KOLNUMAR-78662 format. One record per residue: residue number from 1; residue in one letter; y, x, z of N, C-alpha, C, CB in turn. Coordinates in steps of 0.05 Angstrom, whole numbers. Last residue first. Glycine has a CB too. Layout:
SITE   seq   type     n.py     n.px     n.pz    ca.py    ca.px    ca.pz     c.py     c.px     c.pz    cb.py    cb.px    cb.pz
SITE   NUM      A        Y        X        Z        Y        X        Z        Y        X        Z        Y        X        Z
...
//
This chain:
SITE   seq   type     n.py     n.px     n.pz    ca.py    ca.px    ca.pz     c.py     c.px     c.pz    cb.py    cb.px    cb.pz
SITE   200      X     -220     -236      201     -209     -215      193     -184     -224      178     -228     -199      178
SITE   199      X     -251     -279      216     -239     -268      233     -217     -244      229     -258     -261      247
SITE   198      X     -281     -284      172     -271     -299      180     -247     -292      198     -288     -310      187
SITE   197      X     -317     -228      137     -310     -248      154     -290     -264      164     -316     -243      166
SITE   196      X     -331     -234       64     -310     -217       86     -309     -241      114     -270     -212       68
SITE   195      X     -339     -250       19     -361     -257       40     -347     -238       69     -399     -244       27
SITE   194      X     -310     -196      -21     -326     -233      -26     -350     -229        3     -352     -240      -74
SITE   193      X     -251     -173       -5     -289     -172      -12     -295     -196       -4     -311     -149        6
SITE   192      X     -196     -164      -66     -220     -175      -40     -240     -170      -33     -228     -193      -39
SITE   191      X     -176     -158     -108     -186     -133      -97     -196     -141      -62     -159     -107     -101
SITE   190      X     -168     -199     -144     -149     -195     -123     -148     -164     -103     -156     -220     -105
SITE   189      X     -215     -202     -165     -191     -198     -188     -174     -187     -162     -176     -232     -209
SITE   188      X     -247     -225     -121     -250     -197     -128     -224     -180     -145     -276     -196     -146
SITE   187      X     -221     -275     -119     -222     -258      -97     -227     -232     -105     -240     -267      -79
SITE   186      X     -245     -298     -166     -211     -285     -161     -211     -269     -141     -187     -306     -152
SITE   185      X     -298     -300     -159     -288     -284     -184     -262     -275     -174     -285     -303     -214
SITE   184      X     -301     -331     -109     -306     -297     -114     -296     -285     -138     -336     -289     -114
SITE   183      X     -265     -378      -90     -279     -373     -114     -277     -339     -110     -263     -388     -143
SITE   182      X     -289     -411      -25     -271     -387      -38     -285     -386      -69     -274     -353      -19
SITE   181      X     -285     -468        6     -294     -457      -12     -280     -432      -28     -298     -475      -24
SITE   180      X     -282     -504       70     -265     -480       59     -278     -466       31     -264     -455       86
SITE   179      X     -297     -564       89     -306     -543       73     -278     -526       68     -321     -554       44
SITE   178      X     -312     -617      128     -288     -603      117     -296     -576      119     -261     -607      132
SITE   177      X     -353     -646      151     -347     -652      126     -324     -631      112     -338     -680      128
SITE   176      X     -413     -629      181     -388     -608      165     -374     -625      149     -399     -581      143
SITE   175      X     -440     -674      176     -437     -668      201     -412     -643      200     -467     -659      212
SITE   174      X     -455     -688      125     -444     -712      141     -425     -695      166     -473     -734      155
SITE   173      X     -469     -646      104     -448     -652       96     -433     -676      104     -451     -650       75
SITE   172      X     -517     -646      132     -505     -623      141     -474     -633      122     -526     -590      133
SITE   171      X     -562     -683      160     -535     -693      146     -518     -672      144     -520     -715      161
SITE   170      X     -625     -687      172     -595     -672      181     -585     -666      156     -596     -640      201
SITE   169      X     -672     -736      177     -650     -724      158     -628     -706      167     -636     -746      145
SITE   168      X     -726     -778      174     -706     -752      200     -694     -747      179     -722     -718      219
SITE   167      X     -751     -837      180     -740     -812      166     -723     -801      183     -726     -817      141
SITE   166      X     -803     -854      234     -782     -852      214     -769     -833      198     -767     -860      222
SITE   165      X     -872     -873      227     -852     -845      228     -828     -847      216     -864     -821      215
SITE   164      X     -890     -926      271     -892     -916      247     -870     -884      243     -884     -942      227
SITE   163      X     -909     -937      322     -921     -950      297     -915     -943      277     -919     -974      293
SITE   162      X     -928     -908      384     -912     -905      356     -924     -921      341     -913     -877      341
SITE   161      X     -906     -940      451     -925     -930      431     -903     -927      409     -953     -951      422
SITE   160      X     -876     -955      489     -880     -927      494     -901     -927      473     -889     -918      525
SITE   159      X     -849    -1005      480     -867    -1011      492     -892     -982      494     -873    -1036      478
SITE   158      X     -802     -993      440     -797    -1001      477     -821    -1000      491     -786    -1035      484
SITE   157      X     -834     -941      404     -818     -967      413     -821     -968      438     -825     -994      402
SITE   156      X     -814     -876      374     -820     -892      400     -811     -917      406     -812     -880      421
SITE   155      X     -777     -854      345     -806     -867      336     -815     -884      348     -827     -853      336
SITE   154      X     -737     -834      363     -737     -855      347     -761     -864      342     -725     -851      325
SITE   153      X     -763     -804      406     -738     -823      411     -742     -846      389     -708     -806      406
SITE   152      X     -770     -759      365     -795     -773      383     -780     -802      389     -805     -753      417
SITE   151      X     -721     -741      348     -734     -755      330     -762     -777      344     -744     -732      308
SITE   150      X     -705     -722      402     -688     -742      391     -706     -760      363     -659     -726      380
SITE   149      X     -738     -685      407     -739     -708      428     -726     -728      414     -724     -703      456
SITE   148      X     -779     -646      375     -752     -655      368     -755     -681      386     -745     -660      334
SITE   147      X     -832     -623      385     -807     -606      388     -784     -617      389     -804     -590      370
SITE   146      X     -863     -671      381     -863     -657      411     -831     -635      409     -900     -633      416
SITE   145      X     -857     -680      332     -844     -696      352     -839     -689      381     -857     -719      353
SITE   144      X     -872     -635      314     -850     -640      304     -842     -661      321     -850     -645      278
SITE   143      X     -933     -636      332     -912     -609      335     -880     -620      333     -918     -584      307
SITE   142      X     -948     -686      304     -947     -681      333     -932     -657      346     -972     -678      342
SITE   141      X     -947     -660      252     -936     -689      258     -920     -685      290     -966     -716      260
SITE   140      X     -985     -625      254     -965     -625      241     -936     -635      254     -972     -637      222
SITE   139      X    -1030     -664      275    -1021     -637      294     -993     -623      279    -1050     -610      296
SITE   138      X    -1068     -709      267    -1039     -693      249    -1030     -680      267    -1012     -712      236
SITE   137      X    -1108     -727      288    -1106     -716      259    -1082     -709      252    -1114     -734      239
SITE   136      X    -1099     -735      345    -1124     -726      340    -1122     -718      295    -1151     -758      354
SITE   135      X    -1047     -753      348    -1060     -733      360    -1088     -721      353    -1061     -741      382
SITE   134      X    -1038     -794      311    -1027     -769      309    -1038     -748      320    -1005     -768      318
SITE   133      X    -1078     -830      328    -1087     -821      300    -1068     -792      298    -1080     -849      273
SITE   132      X    -1055     -841      379    -1082     -835      378    -1091     -811      353    -1096     -865      374
SITE   131      X    -1006     -868      356    -1005     -851      378    -1033     -833      379    -1001     -869      404
SITE   130      X     -996     -912      325    -1007     -889      304    -1009     -867      335     -979     -877      271
SITE   129      X    -1021     -976      335     -999     -947      338    -1017     -931      336     -980     -938      365
SITE   128      X    -1021    -1021      279    -1036    -1017      298    -1014     -991      310    -1069    -1013      290
SITE   127      X    -1000    -1097      251    -1000    -1064      263    -1008    -1048      278     -988    -1057      269
SITE   126      X    -1022    -1137      272    -1016    -1137      240    -1013    -1102      238     -983    -1159      229
SITE   125      X    -1026    -1168      321    -1052    -1155      309    -1042    -1136      281    -1077    -1183      299
SITE   124      X     -987    -1186      340     -998    -1212      326    -1023    -1191      315     -974    -1232      298
SITE   123      X     -964    -1148      373     -974    -1168      382     -992    -1187      367     -957    -1178      390
SITE   122      X     -942    -1124      330     -963    -1112      346     -978    -1121      358     -959    -1099      360
SITE   121      X     -903    -1154      307     -918    -1149      292     -950    -1138      307     -902    -1133      273
SITE   120      X     -873    -1148      349     -878    -1177      348     -904    -1169      328     -850    -1201      336
SITE   119      X     -855    -1093      346     -872    -1101      378     -881    -1137      370     -842    -1098      417
SITE   118      X     -823    -1097      300     -853    -1077      303     -876    -1090      328     -842    -1039      316
SITE   117      X     -780    -1126      306     -803    -1139      287     -830    -1121      296     -794    -1136      249
SITE   116      X     -757    -1100      347     -761    -1122      353     -786    -1133      334     -736    -1136      353
SITE   115      X     -743    -1049      323     -761    -1044      344     -771    -1075      348     -747    -1029      372
SITE   114      X     -748    -1072      249     -735    -1077      274     -756    -1058      294     -732    -1112      281
SITE   113      X     -772    -1043      185     -771    -1064      204     -752    -1055      234     -805    -1071      212
SITE   112      X     -723    -1039      134     -732    -1024      147     -750    -1047      174     -707    -1004      155
SITE   111      X     -701    -1050       75     -719    -1064       93     -733    -1059      117     -733    -1071       82
SITE   110      X     -648    -1014       76     -657    -1034       60     -674    -1054       70     -669    -1024       40
SITE   109      X     -632     -965      107     -612     -984      100     -625    -1010       76     -586     -964       87
SITE   108      X     -688     -940      113     -671     -957      134     -650     -974      128     -659     -941      151
SITE   107      X     -742     -971       72     -722     -954       76     -703     -958      103     -707     -956       52
SITE   106      X     -814     -958       81     -787     -970       82     -768     -961       82     -784     -979       96
SITE   105      X     -882     -971       68     -860     -945       64     -828     -956       56     -872     -923       34
SITE   104      X     -929     -997      100     -907     -997       90     -886     -977       93     -899    -1016       96
SITE   103      X     -992     -992       88     -976     -983      100     -955     -998       83     -977     -954      104
SITE   102      X    -1044    -1028       64    -1046    -1002       82    -1015    -1000      103    -1049     -970       57
SITE   101      X    -1016    -1091       67    -1026    -1067       51    -1026    -1044       77    -1002    -1058       21
SITE   100      X    -1042    -1158       73    -1030    -1129       85    -1039    -1108       68    -1038    -1120      116
SITE    99      X    -1059    -1213       72    -1060    -1190       55    -1044    -1166       56    -1057    -1198       33
SITE    98      X    -1019    -1248       96    -1044    -1243      111    -1060    -1219       90    -1062    -1275      115
SITE    97      X     -977    -1270       80     -995    -1276       66    -1014    -1268       80     -995    -1270       44
SITE    96      X     -928    -1256      106     -944    -1282      106     -971    -1287       87     -925    -1303      101
SITE    95      X     -913    -1202       89     -927    -1205      114     -945    -1234      117     -903    -1204      138
SITE    94      X     -899    -1215       39     -923    -1197       41     -938    -1202       66     -916    -1168       40
SITE    93      X     -857    -1242       52     -875    -1253       30     -908    -1242       42     -866    -1239       -5
SITE    92      X     -830    -1197       75     -831    -1222       99     -857    -1238       75     -789    -1245      107
SITE    91      X     -819    -1169       31     -832    -1160       52     -840    -1175       67     -822    -1147       64
SITE    90      X     -789    -1201        0     -815    -1188      -12     -827    -1185       11     -813    -1161      -29
SITE    89      X     -739    -1199       39     -755    -1228       22     -783    -1220       14     -738    -1238      -10
SITE    88      X     -730    -1145       34     -738    -1159       54     -753    -1187       50     -718    -1161       68
SITE    87      X     -707    -1149      -22     -733    -1133       -9     -739    -1145       21     -727    -1097       -8
SITE    86      X     -673    -1185      -33     -693    -1189      -42     -710    -1173      -37     -692    -1193      -60
SITE    85      X     -635    -1154        4     -648    -1180        9     -663    -1190       -3     -636    -1196       10
SITE    84      X     -627    -1103      -10     -632    -1113       12     -643    -1141       14     -612    -1110       23
SITE    83      X     -646    -1072      -65     -628    -1092      -63     -641    -1107      -38     -625    -1110      -92
SITE    82      X     -686    -1043      -88     -670    -1026      -67     -647    -1056      -56     -649     -989      -86
SITE    81      X     -749    -1076      -95     -726    -1069     -108     -710    -1054      -79     -710    -1098     -124
SITE    80      X     -821    -1063      -93     -804    -1084      -93     -772    -1069      -97     -810    -1102      -62
SITE    79      X     -890    -1053     -109     -864    -1042     -107     -848    -1067     -105     -856    -1023     -131
SITE    78      X     -945    -1024      -85     -937    -1053      -88     -901    -1047      -84     -955    -1077      -61
SITE    77      X     -989     -973     -114     -962     -982      -98     -960    -1016     -108     -930     -960     -108
SITE    76      X    -1034     -939      -94    -1036     -963     -104    -1007     -977      -95    -1064     -977      -94
SITE    75      X    -1057     -870      -93    -1038     -892      -83    -1034     -915     -103    -1010     -879      -77
SITE    74      X    -1105     -829      -75    -1092     -843      -90    -1078     -868      -77    -1108     -848     -111
SITE    73      X    -1120     -763      -53    -1110     -787      -40    -1095     -810      -73    -1080     -774      -10
SITE    72      X    -1127     -713      -51    -1149     -729      -63    -1148     -760      -52    -1178     -716      -54
SITE    71      X    -1092     -677      -39    -1105     -693      -10    -1125     -705      -16    -1090     -714        4
SITE    70      X    -1078     -651      -90    -1077     -637      -60    -1096     -653      -42    -1045     -636      -46
SITE    69      X    -1076     -693     -124    -1084     -664     -138    -1094     -648     -106    -1050     -645     -159
SITE    68      X    -1040     -733      -92    -1073     -738     -111    -1085     -720     -120    -1074     -753     -136
SITE    67      X     -998     -710      -82    -1014     -721      -64    -1045     -725      -78    -1000     -747      -54
SITE    66      X     -984     -700     -130     -980     -680     -111    -1006     -683      -91     -950     -683      -96
SITE    65      X     -969     -752     -152     -994     -730     -163     -999     -712     -156     -994     -720     -182
SITE    64      X     -932     -777     -117     -952     -791     -123     -978     -770     -139     -939     -816     -140
SITE    63      X     -887     -734     -127     -902     -740     -104     -928     -754     -107     -887     -755      -88
SITE    62      X     -873     -744     -197     -887     -723     -179     -902     -723     -149     -868     -706     -176
SITE    61      X     -892     -814     -211     -875     -788     -202     -891     -764     -189     -854     -796     -180
SITE    60      X     -931     -851     -223     -926     -825     -238     -911     -807     -236     -922     -827     -257
SITE    59      X     -913     -894     -188     -941     -892     -198     -946     -859     -208     -945     -914     -225
SITE    58      X     -864     -909     -181     -874     -889     -163     -897     -879     -175     -881     -900     -135
SITE    57      X     -813     -881     -232     -841     -898     -224     -855     -882     -216     -857     -914     -243
SITE    56      X     -745     -897     -249     -767     -880     -241     -794     -903     -232     -755     -859     -213
SITE    55      X     -703     -938     -251     -703     -913     -275     -731     -897     -264     -669     -889     -274
SITE    54      X     -705     -975     -218     -708     -988     -241     -716     -965     -257     -684    -1004     -250
SITE    53      X     -740     -955     -153     -713     -964     -177     -720     -971     -192     -696     -948     -191
SITE    52      X     -768     -994     -110     -770     -970     -129     -753     -978     -142     -793     -962     -144
SITE    51      X     -800     -995      -36     -781    -1001      -63     -785     -983      -86     -750     -998      -56
SITE    50      X     -871    -1008      -26     -851     -996      -17     -825    -1000      -40     -861     -967      -12
SITE    49      X     -928    -1012       -1     -919    -1026       -3     -882    -1004       -6     -932    -1048       18
SITE    48      X     -998     -989      -15     -965     -981       -4     -945     -997      -13     -955     -953      -13
SITE    47      X    -1067     -971       -8    -1041     -994      -15    -1016     -988        0    -1048    -1027       -6
SITE    46      X    -1103     -913      -14    -1086     -932       -8    -1066     -944      -17    -1080     -929        4
SITE    45      X    -1160     -886      -18    -1139     -903      -34    -1129     -914      -14    -1149     -924      -57
SITE    44      X    -1191     -825      -21    -1182     -847       -2    -1154     -857      -23    -1173     -832       35
SITE    43      X    -1254     -778      -16    -1228     -789      -37    -1215     -818      -19    -1244     -801      -78
SITE    42      X    -1258     -725       30    -1267     -752       13    -1242     -764        1    -1282     -775       33
SITE    41      X    -1261     -663       39    -1235     -682       29    -1241     -711       14    -1217     -664        6
SITE    40      X    -1285     -647      102    -1285     -645       69    -1262     -655       68    -1307     -661       48
SITE    39      X    -1298     -697      151    -1298     -665      144    -1295     -667      115    -1328     -646      153
SITE    38      X    -1270     -726      204    -1261     -721      185    -1270     -693      176    -1237     -726      188
SITE    37      X    -1296     -757      257    -1284     -734      252    -1292     -735      225    -1291     -710      268
SITE    36      X    -1272     -828      285    -1288     -812      270    -1279     -776      268    -1287     -828      243
SITE    35      X    -1245     -833      356    -1241     -832      321    -1258     -817      316    -1215     -822      307
SITE    34      X    -1261     -874      414    -1264     -850      396    -1259     -852      364    -1292     -840      400
SITE    33      X    -1221     -920      433    -1240     -915      420    -1243     -885      412    -1238     -931      400
SITE    32      X    -1176     -950      442    -1177     -925      455    -1205     -916      452    -1167     -926      484
SITE    31      X    -1160     -984      405    -1149     -964      398    -1155     -938      422    -1120     -974      394
SITE    30      X    -1189    -1025      423    -1200    -1013      399    -1186     -989      395    -1197    -1032      374
SITE    29      X    -1161    -1037      469    -1184    -1037      468    -1196    -1017      442    -1191    -1065      469
SITE    28      X    -1110    -1058      451    -1106    -1027      462    -1143    -1020      465    -1083    -1025      501
SITE    27      X    -1122    -1083      379    -1117    -1085      405    -1122    -1054      421    -1135    -1108      416
SITE    26      X    -1114    -1099      330    -1100    -1074      331    -1099    -1071      365    -1069    -1075      313
SITE    25      X    -1125    -1147      288    -1147    -1134      312    -1136    -1106      317    -1182    -1130      301
SITE    24      X    -1115    -1136      216    -1130    -1155      235    -1138    -1135      259    -1158    -1170      220
SITE    23      X    -1096    -1098      186    -1116    -1116      180    -1125    -1136      193    -1133    -1106      176
SITE    22      X    -1067    -1056      206    -1091    -1060      217    -1112    -1080      200    -1084    -1070      244
SITE    21      X    -1021    -1018      176    -1031    -1040      178    -1058    -1045      184    -1025    -1050      160
SITE    20      X     -967     -978      191     -993     -975      187    -1004     -999      197    -1004     -952      199
SITE    19      X     -908     -964      175     -921     -984      194     -953     -982      176     -902    -1021      194
SITE    18      X     -874     -924      148     -863     -934      173     -879     -954      188     -838     -945      168
SITE    17      X     -875     -857      124     -883     -878      122     -884     -896      146     -903     -875      110
SITE    16      X     -859     -804      123     -839     -822      123     -857     -843      124     -819     -821      101
SITE    15      X     -899     -770      117     -892     -769      142     -867     -790      148     -886     -740      149
SITE    14      X     -955     -759       81     -929     -780       78     -921     -786      105     -937     -811       62
SITE    13      X     -996     -732      102     -983     -733       71     -955     -743       68    -1001     -752       52
SITE    12      X    -1017     -739      147    -1014     -712      144    -1010     -713      115    -1038     -694      155
SITE    11      X    -1022     -800      150    -1009     -782      162     -999     -757      157    -1019     -780      177
SITE    10      X    -1066     -809      110    -1037     -814       98    -1021     -795      125    -1027     -855       95
SITE     9      X    -1107     -791      139    -1102     -774      115    -1072     -784      108    -1126     -777       89
SITE     8      X    -1110     -837      178    -1106     -803      192    -1102     -789      162    -1141     -786      215
SITE     7      X    -1112     -883      149    -1089     -874      162    -1079     -845      171    -1090     -888      184
SITE     6      X    -1159     -884      138    -1135     -880      115    -1116     -868      125    -1124     -902      102
SITE     5      X    -1186     -874      180    -1186     -859      166    -1176     -847      145    -1196     -861      164
SITE     4      X    -1192     -931      187    -1171     -910      202    -1171     -886      188    -1178     -903      233
SITE     3      X    -1194     -975      134    -1211     -953      150    -1189     -938      165    -1231     -929      129
SITE     2      X    -1184    -1050      153    -1172    -1020      141    -1190     -999      156    -1135    -1013      150
SITE     1      X    -1232    -1094      156    -1212    -1077      170    -1203    -1055      154    -1222    -1067      195
//
């Protein structure tokens, strides 16, 4: 069975990871047991399933290097494509194999698990709820979830449990599509004041 300590380290470093795999047996009884206290900065290696673009390498990118240097966490990547059809097919082959990665790092518009998928995988013991792990090991994620009800609602499955941390992006260019840009150099030539209040 995968070590729960791995998930604890992951939760503090990769908040957009979408599902932690149990390797079998993610029962409520196991979830209720006390979790170990982690001291120091032990070396951890995670197997991660994630899409990878043809023009960059997850194994050598800056995120992977920072996580290794700062958290002593090595990532072994299982990569797929950003093409939705093949990516979802490879994800399903991974699930069918029974040899699960430690986590699936999925993209919402490519191959993200649906809520129905999560409940099914939980009932099969493939993934485990993260609630207890978040409470004990991930104070920053817990604080963010508690302070943003919309994000917590996104993360919470219909059974009330959290199986993954969804991506949260404030798309300001989507919300404020109509913008007025002022050329400050042109404005100064006209004798105007750059940054003047719009009410004037």
